[in-house]
C-alpha positions as CSV (number, residue, x, y, z in Angstrom):
1,M,128.3,-57.5,138.4
2,Q,127.4,-60.4,140.7
3,N,130.9,-61.7,140.5
4,I,132.3,-58.3,141.6
5,K,129.9,-58.1,144.6
6,E,131.1,-61.6,145.6
7,K,134.7,-60.6,145.4
8,I,134.1,-57.5,147.5
9,S,132.1,-59.4,150.0
10,R,134.8,-62.1,150.3
11,Y,137.5,-59.4,150.7
12,F,135.7,-57.9,153.7
13,Q,135.0,-61.3,155.1
14,T,138.7,-62.2,155.1
15,M,140.1,-58.8,156.1
16,D,142.4,-58.7,159.1
17,Y,140.6,-55.9,161.0
18,V,143.0,-56.1,163.9
19,L,145.9,-54.9,161.8
20,L,143.8,-52.3,160.0
21,I,142.3,-50.8,163.1
22,L,145.7,-50.6,164.9
23,A,147.3,-48.9,161.9
24,L,144.4,-46.4,161.6
25,C,144.6,-45.6,165.3
26,C,148.3,-45.0,165.2
27,S,147.9,-42.8,162.1
28,A,145.2,-40.8,163.8
29,F,147.3,-40.2,166.9
30,G,150.2,-39.4,164.6
31,L,148.1,-36.6,162.9
32,V,147.4,-35.1,166.4
33,L,151.1,-35.1,167.3
34,I,152.1,-33.6,163.9
35,F,149.5,-30.9,164.3
36,S,150.9,-30.0,167.7
37,A,154.5,-30.2,166.5
38,T,154.0,-27.9,163.6
39,H,151.5,-25.5,165.2
40,A,154.1,-23.0,166.2
41,M,156.1,-23.0,163.0
42,N,156.2,-20.0,160.7
43,D,154.2,-21.7,157.9
44,G,151.8,-23.3,160.3
45,S,150.5,-26.9,160.4
46,T,148.1,-26.7,157.4
47,R,150.6,-27.9,154.8
48,Y,152.0,-30.7,157.0
49,M,148.5,-32.0,157.9
50,A,147.4,-31.9,154.2
51,I,150.5,-33.8,153.0
52,Q,150.3,-36.4,155.8
53,S,146.5,-36.9,155.3
54,L,147.0,-37.3,151.5
55,A,149.8,-39.8,152.2
56,I,147.5,-41.8,154.5
57,V,144.8,-41.9,151.8
58,L,147.3,-43.0,149.2
59,G,148.7,-45.6,151.6
60,L,145.2,-47.0,152.3
61,A,144.6,-47.2,148.5
62,G,147.8,-49.1,148.1
63,F,147.0,-51.2,151.1
64,T,143.7,-52.2,149.5
65,V,145.3,-53.1,146.2
66,I,148.2,-55.0,147.5
67,S,146.2,-57.0,150.0
68,S,144.0,-58.2,147.1
69,I,147.0,-59.7,145.3
70,D,148.7,-63.0,145.8
71,L,152.3,-61.9,145.7
72,E,153.5,-65.5,145.4
73,R,152.4,-65.5,141.8
74,F,155.0,-62.8,141.0
75,T,157.9,-64.4,142.9
76,P,159.4,-65.9,139.6
77,M,160.2,-62.2,138.7
78,W,162.3,-61.7,141.8
79,R,165.5,-61.1,139.9
80,L,163.9,-58.4,137.8
81,V,162.5,-56.8,141.0
82,F,166.0,-57.0,142.6
83,L,167.5,-55.2,139.6
84,I,164.7,-52.5,139.7
85,N,165.4,-52.0,143.4
86,V,169.2,-51.5,142.8
87,L,168.5,-49.0,140.0
88,F,165.9,-47.2,142.1
89,Q,168.5,-46.6,144.9
90,L,171.2,-45.6,142.4
91,S,168.9,-43.1,140.8
92,L,170.0,-40.8,143.6
93,V,173.3,-40.3,141.9
94,I,171.7,-38.3,139.2
95,F,168.3,-37.1,140.6
96,G,169.1,-37.1,144.3
97,Y,168.2,-34.1,146.5
98,E,170.3,-33.4,149.6
99,N,168.4,-32.9,152.9
100,G,169.9,-33.0,156.4
101,G,173.4,-33.7,155.0
102,N,172.4,-36.9,153.1
103,K,171.5,-37.1,149.5
104,S,168.7,-39.6,150.1
105,W,165.6,-37.9,148.5
106,L,164.0,-37.7,145.0
107,R,162.0,-34.5,144.4
108,F,159.1,-34.2,142.0
109,G,157.8,-30.7,142.5
110,G,156.7,-30.4,146.1
111,I,156.7,-34.2,146.6
112,G,159.7,-36.0,148.1
113,I,160.3,-39.7,147.9
114,Q,162.9,-41.6,149.8
115,P,164.0,-44.7,147.8
116,A,165.4,-46.5,150.8
117,E,162.0,-46.5,152.4
118,L,160.1,-48.2,149.5
119,G,163.2,-50.3,148.8
120,K,162.7,-52.2,152.0
121,L,159.5,-53.8,150.7
122,L,161.2,-54.8,147.4
123,F,164.2,-56.2,149.4
124,I,161.9,-58.2,151.6
125,F,160.1,-59.6,148.5
126,T,163.3,-60.6,146.7
127,F,165.1,-61.9,149.8
128,A,162.2,-64.1,150.8
129,K,162.1,-65.7,147.4
130,H,165.9,-66.1,147.4
131,I,165.8,-67.9,150.8
132,N,162.9,-70.1,149.5
133,L,165.0,-71.2,146.5
134,L,167.8,-72.2,148.8
135,R,165.7,-73.7,151.6
136,Y,167.0,-77.3,151.2
137,R,170.6,-76.1,151.3
138,L,170.4,-73.0,153.5
139,N,173.1,-74.0,155.9
140,R,175.8,-74.4,153.1
141,V,178.5,-71.8,152.6
142,K,177.6,-71.3,149.0
143,S,174.0,-70.4,149.9
144,L,175.0,-68.0,152.6
145,V,177.5,-66.3,150.2
146,Q,174.7,-65.8,147.7
147,L,172.4,-64.3,150.3
148,G,175.2,-62.1,151.7
149,V,175.9,-60.7,148.2
150,H,172.2,-60.1,147.8
151,L,172.2,-58.0,151.0
152,L,175.5,-56.2,150.4
153,V,174.5,-55.1,146.8
154,I,171.4,-53.4,148.1
155,M,173.3,-51.8,151.0
156,A,176.0,-50.5,148.6
157,A,173.3,-49.1,146.3
158,I,171.9,-47.1,149.2
159,I,175.1,-45.9,150.8
160,L,177.2,-45.0,147.8
161,P,174.9,-42.2,146.4
162,S,173.3,-41.0,149.7
163,K,176.1,-41.6,152.2
164,D,173.3,-42.5,154.6
165,V,174.5,-45.6,156.5
166,G,171.6,-45.3,159.0
167,M,169.0,-46.1,156.2
168,S,170.8,-49.3,155.3
169,L,171.0,-50.7,158.8
170,P,167.3,-51.9,158.9
171,Y,168.1,-54.1,155.9
172,V,170.7,-56.0,158.0
173,F,168.2,-56.5,160.8
174,I,165.5,-57.6,158.4
175,A,167.9,-60.1,156.7
176,V,169.1,-61.6,160.0
177,L,165.5,-62.2,161.4
178,M,164.4,-63.6,158.0
179,L,167.3,-66.1,158.0
180,F,166.6,-67.0,161.6
181,A,162.9,-67.7,160.8
182,A,164.0,-69.7,157.8
183,G,165.9,-72.1,160.0
184,L,169.5,-71.0,159.6
185,S,171.7,-72.8,162.1
186,L,172.7,-70.8,165.2
187,K,176.4,-71.5,164.6
188,W,176.2,-69.2,161.5
189,F,174.8,-66.4,163.6
190,A,177.6,-66.9,166.1
191,G,180.2,-66.8,163.3
192,G,178.5,-63.7,161.8
193,A,178.6,-61.9,165.2
194,I,182.4,-62.7,165.5
195,L,183.0,-61.4,161.9
196,A,181.0,-58.3,162.6
197,C,183.0,-57.5,165.7
198,A,186.2,-58.1,163.8
199,A,185.0,-55.8,161.0
200,V,184.3,-52.8,163.3
201,P,187.6,-51.1,162.7
202,I,187.1,-51.3,159.0
203,L,183.5,-50.1,159.2
204,W,184.5,-47.3,161.5
205,Q,186.8,-45.9,158.8
206,I,184.0,-45.9,156.3
207,L,181.8,-43.6,158.5
208,N,182.2,-39.9,158.1
209,D,182.9,-37.5,161.0
210,V,179.2,-36.7,161.6
211,Q,178.2,-40.4,161.8
212,R,181.1,-41.1,164.2
213,D,180.1,-38.3,166.4
214,R,176.5,-39.6,166.6
215,I,177.9,-42.8,168.2
216,L,180.6,-41.3,170.4
217,V,178.3,-38.6,171.8
218,L,176.4,-41.3,173.6
219,F,179.5,-41.9,175.8
220,D,180.9,-38.4,175.9
221,P,178.6,-35.4,175.2
222,S,181.5,-33.0,174.8
223,I,182.6,-34.7,171.6
224,A,179.8,-33.2,169.6
225,P,177.7,-30.6,171.5
226,D,175.4,-29.9,168.6
227,T,174.5,-33.6,168.2
228,Y,174.1,-34.0,171.9
229,W,171.9,-30.9,172.0
230,Q,169.2,-32.6,169.9
231,Q,168.9,-35.6,172.1
232,Q,169.1,-33.5,175.2
233,Q,166.1,-31.4,174.1
234,S,164.2,-34.6,173.5
235,R,165.0,-35.9,177.0
236,I,164.0,-32.6,178.5
237,A,160.7,-32.6,176.7
238,I,159.9,-36.2,177.7
239,G,160.9,-35.6,181.3
240,A,158.9,-32.4,181.5
241,G,155.7,-34.3,180.6
242,K,155.9,-36.4,183.7
243,L,152.9,-38.8,184.0
244,F,150.0,-37.0,182.3
245,G,151.8,-34.4,180.1
246,A,151.5,-30.6,179.9
247,G,148.4,-30.9,177.7
248,F,147.7,-30.6,173.9
249,L,149.5,-27.6,172.4
250,K,151.0,-26.7,175.8
251,G,154.4,-28.2,175.7
252,S,157.1,-25.5,176.1
253,Q,159.8,-27.3,174.3
254,T,157.5,-28.2,171.4
255,Q,155.7,-24.9,171.1
256,N,158.8,-22.8,171.5
257,N,160.5,-24.7,168.7
258,M,163.3,-25.9,171.0
259,L,162.8,-29.6,170.0
260,P,164.6,-30.3,166.6
261,E,162.9,-32.3,163.8
262,K,159.9,-32.6,166.1
263,Q,157.4,-33.6,163.5
264,T,159.7,-36.4,162.1
265,D,162.6,-37.9,164.0
266,F,161.6,-36.7,167.5
267,I,157.8,-37.0,167.3
268,F,158.1,-39.3,170.4
269,G,159.5,-36.3,172.3
270,V,156.3,-34.3,171.5
271,A,154.2,-37.2,172.8
272,G,156.2,-37.4,176.0
273,E,155.9,-33.6,176.7
274,E,152.2,-33.1,175.9
275,W,150.8,-36.5,176.7
276,G,153.2,-37.7,179.4
277,L,154.2,-41.2,180.2
278,L,150.7,-42.4,179.5
279,G,150.9,-41.1,176.0
280,C,154.2,-42.7,175.4
281,M,153.0,-46.0,176.8
282,M,150.0,-45.8,174.4
283,I,152.3,-45.5,171.5
284,V,154.6,-48.3,172.6
285,I,151.7,-50.7,173.3
286,A,149.9,-49.9,170.0
287,L,153.1,-50.5,168.0
288,I,154.0,-53.7,169.9
289,A,150.5,-55.1,169.4
290,L,150.8,-54.3,165.7
291,I,154.2,-56.0,165.5
292,F,153.0,-59.1,167.4
293,R,150.0,-59.4,165.1
294,V,152.3,-59.3,162.1
295,F,154.4,-62.1,163.5
296,Y,151.3,-64.0,164.4
297,V,150.2,-63.9,160.8
298,A,153.7,-65.1,159.8
299,F,153.4,-68.0,162.1
300,H,150.1,-69.1,160.5
301,A,151.1,-68.3,156.9
302,P,150.2,-70.8,154.3
303,S,153.7,-71.1,152.8
304,Q,157.3,-70.4,153.5
305,I,157.5,-67.4,151.2
306,S,154.4,-65.8,152.7
307,S,155.8,-66.4,156.2
308,L,159.1,-64.8,155.3
309,L,157.4,-61.8,153.8
310,C,155.6,-61.2,157.1
311,V,158.7,-61.8,159.2
312,G,160.6,-59.2,157.1
313,I,157.9,-56.6,157.6
314,G,157.6,-57.4,161.3
315,S,161.4,-57.0,161.5
316,M,161.3,-53.6,159.7
317,L,158.6,-52.3,162.1
318,L,160.5,-53.7,165.2
319,F,163.8,-52.1,164.3
320,Q,162.4,-48.7,163.4
321,T,160.2,-48.5,166.5
322,F,162.8,-49.2,169.0
323,E,165.6,-47.3,167.3
324,N,163.5,-44.2,167.1
325,I,162.4,-44.4,170.7
326,F,166.0,-45.2,171.9
327,M,167.2,-42.2,169.8
328,C,164.7,-39.9,171.5
329,L,165.7,-41.2,174.9
330,G,169.4,-40.6,174.2
331,I,170.4,-44.3,174.4
332,G,170.7,-44.8,170.7
333,P,172.4,-42.9,167.9
334,V,170.5,-40.4,165.7
335,M,169.9,-42.2,162.5
336,G,167.0,-40.3,160.9
337,L,164.6,-43.3,161.1
338,T,160.9,-42.4,161.5
339,L,158.5,-43.8,164.1
340,P,156.2,-46.1,162.1
341,F,152.7,-44.5,161.5
342,F,153.4,-41.6,163.8
343,S,156.2,-39.5,162.2
344,Y,155.5,-37.0,159.4
345,G,156.6,-38.2,156.0
346,G,154.8,-39.3,152.9
347,S,157.2,-42.0,151.9
348,S,157.2,-43.4,155.4
349,I,153.5,-43.6,155.9
350,V,152.8,-45.0,152.4
351,T,155.5,-47.6,152.9
352,M,154.0,-48.7,156.2
353,F,150.5,-49.1,154.7
354,L,151.9,-51.0,151.7
355,A,153.8,-53.3,154.1
356,L,150.6,-54.0,156.1
357,G,148.8,-54.7,152.9
358,I,151.3,-57.5,152.2
359,V,150.7,-58.9,155.6
360,V,146.9,-58.7,155.3
361,G,147.1,-60.4,151.9
362,V,148.9,-63.3,153.6
363,S,146.3,-63.3,156.4
364,R,143.4,-63.3,153.8
365,K,145.0,-66.2,152.0
366,S,145.0,-68.2,155.2
367,Q,141.4,-67.4,155.8
368,Q,140.5,-68.4,152.3
369,R,142.1,-71.8,152.7
370,K,140.1,-72.3,155.9
371,M,136.9,-71.3,154.2
372,A,137.7,-73.8,151.4
373,G,138.3,-76.6,153.9
374,L,142.0,-76.8,153.1
375,P,144.8,-77.0,155.7
376,A,145.6,-73.6,157.1
377,S,149.2,-74.0,156.1
378,E,151.7,-76.3,154.5
379,T,154.1,-78.5,156.5
380,I,157.4,-76.9,157.5
381,V,160.5,-78.9,157.1
382,M,164.3,-78.9,157.6
383,E,166.9,-81.1,156.2
384,E,170.0,-82.5,157.7
385,E,172.7,-84.2,155.6
386,T,175.3,-86.7,156.8
387,D,176.6,-87.6,153.4
388,K,176.5,-85.0,150.6
389,K,178.0,-87.3,148.0
390,K,175.0,-89.7,148.1
391,F,172.4,-87.0,147.7
392,R,172.4,-84.3,145.0
393,V,169.7,-81.7,145.3
394,N,170.1,-80.4,141.8
395,R,169.4,-83.9,140.3
396,G,165.8,-84.8,140.8
397,F,165.1,-83.9,144.5
398,F,161.8,-85.7,144.8
399,R,163.1,-88.8,142.9
400,E,165.9,-89.0,145.4
401,L,163.6,-88.3,148.3
402,R,161.2,-91.2,147.3
403,S,164.2,-93.6,147.0
404,L,165.5,-92.6,150.4
405,L,162.1,-93.1,152.1
406,A,161.8,-96.5,150.4
407,D,165.1,-97.7,151.8
408,D,165.7,-99.7,154.9
409,P,165.7,-97.5,158.1
410,E,169.3,-98.5,158.9
411,E,170.4,-97.6,155.4
412,Q,168.6,-94.2,155.7
413,K,170.6,-93.4,158.8
414,E,173.8,-94.1,156.9
415,K,172.8,-91.9,154.0
416,R,171.2,-88.9,155.7
417,R,168.3,-87.9,157.9
418,I,165.6,-85.9,156.2
419,T,162.2,-84.4,157.1
420,V,160.1,-82.9,154.4
421,E,159.2,-79.2,154.7
422,W,156.9,-76.9,152.9
423,L,155.5,-79.6,150.7
424,P,151.7,-79.4,150.2
425,K,149.6,-82.0,151.9
426,R,148.0,-84.3,149.4
427,K,144.4,-85.6,149.8
428,K,144.1,-89.2,150.6
429,K,143.1,-91.3,147.6
430,N,140.5,-94.1,147.6
431,P,142.5,-97.3,148.2
432,E,140.2,-99.4,145.9
433,K,140.5,-97.0,143.0
434,E,144.3,-96.7,143.5
435,N,144.6,-100.5,143.4
436,D,142.5,-100.7,140.3
437,H,144.7,-98.1,138.7
438,M,147.9,-100.0,139.6
439,D,146.5,-103.3,138.3
440,S,145.5,-101.8,135.0
441,S,148.8,-99.9,134.6
442,H,150.9,-103.0,135.1
443,G,148.6,-105.3,133.2
444,T,147.8,-107.5,136.1
445,D,145.5,-110.4,135.5
446,K,143.0,-110.8,138.3
447,R,141.7,-114.2,137.3
């Protein structure tokens, strides 16, 4: 019993209250906006509020559990998790439910689950471990091909059954920022950008007519009047709010049901109409503060895998936040991505709290290391090869490393330059004891 009390006490001592409070404030404001958005609907706001509140409670429960677990202990299972994620996405082929033109939902009675939402966390977990395994040879073509296949398989598993290209785009953004944080050379990003531009004609043919219209309508509204009408109503609502807004439950676009998907995709339009520019700025500031806090935890993470987990989650939040806001302002395509912590959706809110649970788990691990008197983090390193033939990573990395460091400095320059990264710092040994140990091990006679 005493041990349980100590664990609970340690949990609250190491809790990242900044992240938790920001998430709860965003969720509370989101409930207010959802109530207003659904107030004038035929079935009222009761059902929406009940489902969203239940999802928040479930999310907090998942947040508590996952923030108590050291996920690095489970990283050896990353291949199994990757396979589970692929099968989870492909389950839509058999059990998928079509909603809004995309077959991207699983239905269990009245409960809907969007696999692509939860799949982001599984992808971040597996991609972080994959990068970590390739960390000493990240800038090689073979490594990038492996990571590219990792990403493309997940994207294909999402797009093939659901036809929802928009849900797969956050995965690309997440992968790019994780690779950047891991130290991938900028020349590869430049090459990737060139290849992406060259592949645009091919990718354009893959998109269906509706998806193409969502992009073209940004330049010419007459191409798809129905698609343009959605964003036009959102801009009208935001503009009508002016500085202070029309007031709670007083927005004409919202309460007259002129704003489409107002409780999910266009929840930012509700905030703009009824809470004005100040309300919109509150949302933006709260989400930016939350994202900055996630990246702060990533910067002070105790290991590379933990850091990459946080970077992946921060990337997910960053992409969804600005894509949703740009969509509502009419300067980004309609992609069906929710505004984190604000939009209605059980899968979305649970995923967001689970994601923050992972970040808080990393933050708690850093705090525990400080409380134990250990360094807050391990040392980050990069490697730069000048002669691949004289150094083989697969054959005793640390043995080769020791031999290199023991060589003459001029010989080191000829072989390669290397700095050691993500190796744990060892405690200094007592010199006298170390000498005694060396003497006894070599049979040295002290007489």
